[in-house]
Structures are given as C-alpha cells and as structure tokens.
C-alpha positions in Angstrom: -15.7 -4.1 -7.0 -15.3 -6.0 -3.8 -17.2 -5.1 -0.6 -13.9 -5.1 1.4 -10.4 -4.6 0.1 -7.5 -5.1 2.5 -4.3 -4.1 0.7 -0.8 -4.6 2.0 -1.7 -4.3 5.7 1.1 -4.8 8.3 0.8 -4.5 12.0 3.6 -4.8 14.5 3.7 -4.9 18.3 7.2 -3.9 19.3 9.4 -6.5 17.6 6.5 -8.9 17.0 5.2 -8.7 13.4 1.6 -9.7 13.8 0.6 -9.0 10.1 3.0 -8.8 7.2 1.8 -7.2 3.9 -1.7 -8.9 4.1 -4.1 -8.5 1.2 -7.5 -10.0 0.9 -11.0 -9.1 -0.4 -14.5 -9.9 0.6 -17.5 -10.0 -1.9 -21.0 -9.0 -0.9 -23.5 -11.8 -0.8 -20.8 -14.4 0.0 -18.9 -15.9 2.9 -15.1 -15.5 2.8 -13.2 -17.8 5.2 -10.1 -16.8 7.1 -8.3 -19.7 8.8 -4.9 -20.4 10.3 -3.2 -21.6 13.4 -3.6 -19.9 16.8 -1.5 -16.7 16.8 -1.6 -16.4 13.0 -3.0 -12.9 13.2 -6.7 -13.5 12.4 -8.0 -11.3 15.3 -5.4 -8.6 14.6 -6.7 -8.4 11.1 -10.2 -8.2 12.3 -9.2 -5.3 14.7 -7.5 -3.5 11.8 -10.6 -3.8 9.6 -12.9 -2.5 12.5 -10.5 0.3 13.4 -9.5 -1.0 16.8 -5.9 -1.4 15.6 -4.2 1.1 13.3 -2.0 -0.6 10.7 1.6 0.4 10.3 1.1 0.5 6.6 -1.4 -0.6 4.0 -4.9 0.4 3.4 -8.5 -0.8 3.9 -11.4 0.0 1.6 -15.1 -0.5 2.1 -17.1 -0.4 -1.1 -14.3 1.5 -2.8 -14.0 4.1 0.0 -10.7 4.3 2.0 -11.6 3.9 5.6 -8.0 3.3 6.9 -8.1 6.5 9.0 -11.7 6.3 10.3 -12.6 5.5 13.9 -14.4 2.3 14.8 -17.8 4.0 15.3 -17.5 5.6 11.9 -16.8 2.3 10.3 -19.8 0.8 12.1 -22.0 3.6 10.7 -20.7 2.7 7.2 -22.0 -0.8 7.6 -19.3 -2.9 9.4 -20.7 -5.3 12.1 -18.7 -7.7 14.2 -18.8 -10.5 16.8 -16.0 -11.3 19.1 -14.2 -14.5 20.1 -14.9 -13.5 23.7 -18.6 -13.1 24.2 -19.8 -9.5 24.4 -23.5 -9.3 25.4 -25.4 -7.2 28.0 -25.9 -9.8 30.6 -28.4 -8.0 32.8 -30.7 -7.3 29.8 -33.1 -9.8 28.2 -32.3 -11.4 24.9 -34.9 -9.2 23.2 -33.6 -5.9 24.8 -30.0 -6.7 23.7 -31.2 -6.7 20.1 -33.6 -3.8 20.6 -30.8 -1.6 21.8 -28.9 -2.0 18.5 -32.1 -1.8 16.3 -33.2 1.4 18.1 -29.7 3.0 17.7 -29.7 2.2 14.0 -33.2 3.7 13.6 -32.2 6.8 15.5 -28.9 7.2 13.5 -30.7 7.0 10.2 -33.5 9.2 11.2 -36.1 6.8 9.7 -39.5 5.5 10.9 -38.5 1.8 11.0 -40.2 0.0 13.9 -37.1 -1.0 16.0 -39.3 -3.5 18.1 -40.4 -5.2 14.9 -36.9 -5.3 13.7 -35.6 -6.9 16.9 -38.4 -9.5 16.8 -37.7 -10.4 13.1 -34.0 -10.8 13.8 -34.6 -13.1 16.8 -36.9 -15.2 14.6 -34.0 -15.3 12.0 -31.5 -16.6 14.4 -33.8 -19.0 16.2 -34.0 -17.1 19.6 -37.5 -15.6 19.5 -38.7 -18.2 22.1 -36.0 -17.0 24.4 -36.8 -13.3 24.1 -37.5 -12.7 27.7 -34.6 -14.7 29.1 -31.8 -12.7 30.7 -28.7 -12.8 28.4 -26.5 -14.1 31.3 -28.7 -17.1 31.7 -28.1 -18.4 28.1 -25.8 -21.3 27.3 -22.7 -20.4 25.4 -24.1 -21.4 22.0 -27.3 -19.4 22.3 -25.3 -16.4 23.7 -23.2 -16.5 20.5 -26.3 -16.4 18.4 -27.6 -13.4 20.4 -24.3 -11.6 19.7 -24.8 -12.3 16.1 -28.4 -11.1 16.3 -27.3 -7.8 17.9 -24.8 -7.2 15.2 -27.4 -7.8 12.5 -29.8 -5.3 14.2 -27.3 -2.6 13.1 -27.9 -3.4 9.5 -24.3 -4.3 8.4 -23.2 -4.7 4.8 -20.0 -6.4 6.0 -20.2 -8.9 8.9 -16.9 -10.0 10.7 -17.6 -13.3 12.6 -14.9 -14.4 15.1 -15.4 -18.1 16.1 -19.3 -18.0 15.8 -19.6 -21.8 16.1 -17.8 -22.0 19.4 -20.0 -23.7 21.9 -22.6 -24.8 19.4 -23.6 -28.4 19.1 -23.9 -30.2 15.7 -27.4 -29.2 15.1 -26.9 -25.6 16.1 -23.8 -25.5 13.8 -26.0 -26.7 10.9 -28.5 -23.9 11.7 -25.7 -21.4 11.8 -24.6 -22.6 8.2 -28.1 -22.1 7.0 -28.3 -18.7 8.7 -25.1 -17.6 6.9 -26.5 -18.7 3.6 -29.6 -16.7 4.3 -27.6 -13.5 5.2 -25.6 -13.9 1.9 -29.0 -14.1 0.1 -29.7 -10.7 1.5 -26.5 -9.3 0.1 -24.5 -9.3 3.3 -20.8 -10.0 2.9 -19.3 -12.2 5.7 -15.6 -12.6 6.7 -15.6 -15.8 8.9 -12.8 -16.7 11.3 -13.5 -20.2 12.5 -11.6 -23.2 13.8 -14.3 -25.6 12.6 -12.7 -26.2 9.3 -15.6 -28.3 8.0 -17.9 -25.4 8.6 -15.6 -23.0 6.8 -15.3 -25.4 3.8 -19.0 -25.9 3.7 -20.1 -22.2 3.7 -17.3 -20.3 2.1 -16.9 -19.2 -1.5 -13.2 -18.4 -1.0 -10.8 -19.0 1.8 -7.7 -17.2 2.9 -5.0 -18.9 5.1 -3.0 -16.9 7.5 0.3 -18.3 8.9 2.7 -16.2 11.0 1.0 -13.0 10.0 1.2 -13.7 6.2 -1.2 -15.0 3.7 -0.1 -18.6 3.0 -2.7 -19.5 0.4 -6.0 -18.2 -1.1 -8.6 -20.0 -3.2 -11.8 -22.1 -3.3 -12.4 -24.7 -0.5 -11.3 -27.5 -2.9 -8.1 -25.6 -3.7 -7.3 -25.0 0.0 -8.0 -28.6 0.9 -5.5 -29.7 -1.8 -2.8 -27.2 -1.0 0.3 -29.0 0.3 1.5 -25.9 2.2 -1.8 -25.5 3.9 -1.8 -29.2 4.8 1.6 -29.0 6.5 0.9 -25.7 8.3 -2.7 -26.3 9.4 -5.0 -28.9 8.0 -2.8 -32.0 8.3 -2.5 -34.7 5.7 -5.0 -37.3 6.9 
C-alpha cells in the first residue's frame, strides 16, 4: 500500500482547469519527484494534498485512509508536513526557537514525554544548522532559511513530507547536502514528494517521477524513463 494515493483529482478556478484527473502515488521511504513547467499545477496539487484546496472531484488517501474531506490541521496531525515555495519562517525567533515551537507542539499533541528541546537540537544537527541555533531567522541567507523551514517541518514528525522548491537559493555544496539529507530521511521511512526545478537533483534523488503539464500527468516512471521520454523532452526537459 502506498503512503499517499491521489486518485483522479481535478481542480478548477472558474474556467481555468488547474488539475485534470491527476493520479499519483508516493511510497514511504522514498523520494517521488514531481516536475513540470511553470503553471503546470504542481503547487495546486500540493494544496489539494494538504487540504488548502478542495478538489472538484477525486480522492486523496494517506496510508489507506480517505482524507479528502479533512481540514489542513487534521491532515498535519495524521503526518503530513510541508514546506512552501515562498519561505514561511518566524523571522523574529531564533533558528532554535523556530524548530522548538514545532517540536513542543508535537509533544503536547501526542501527550508524550519526549524532550522537545533535545528533538529540536537533533533536527538542527541533522539539517546542518546547529551552529546557527541562536541566530534570528530573518538574518539567515535564503538557502539556510529553506533548511530551517525543512527542519521545522521535520520537528512535527511527518510520515509524508511535501517539499516545494527546497533547493532554491542553495549553492552546489548545499544542494549536495540536501540530497544526502533526503536520503537520510528516506532511511527513516519518511516518504517525500518533491517539487523542484533543479532537474538534476530530482533525477539524482527520486525513485519515481511524475511529470505535470497543463494540469495533467504527461508521464510517470523512473528517472531513466523520464529522461528518455520524447513527450517530456518536448514539453519540459529539452532535447540537448
């Protein structure tokens, strides 16, 4: 059973069909890539999975449970975490406190005795930001702020992680570190749905890739199959 099943989801905004009968699945312990041109519907699909956008039709299942009618906070409590294309961090708080807030909410919600401070410190170490723990979030360069947003999402203990352009603003070395981090998360059983314009990164880390074009799935397959797909080359990758 897939971790996430999106089945026949369509979303319209007036006369604009943003998603048309989109189906895809995400396995636990693996990265699934989602690529396509600007305006293809990738962020709309993320919003539908998170509950920020109700589909006109279709269904969304998490670990076999239909969550189509659930609110965003209910989906988050079931284990969906997300980062955004536009950075969303608490600028006036320190790096550490940004993560501590999420870790403490998770502890309180579960009613357990997990040490939220220790969890926050561990996650900052995992994403390579522990040395920046006392820095105000609004003082971070864009690349590190994106890692902080990822760290905060991880503090909530997600089973499914939706990442929207996480490498934006990262240099080559930081992108390599992000790839290693994604591999480590998958080793812990987390499933990742990755939207990313850095096609080489997607090809490197993804087990399978879905290609959206004009709101519809154009192709699906392994990285090698996607590279070789003529329709994908014409629509997105180019032929060089």
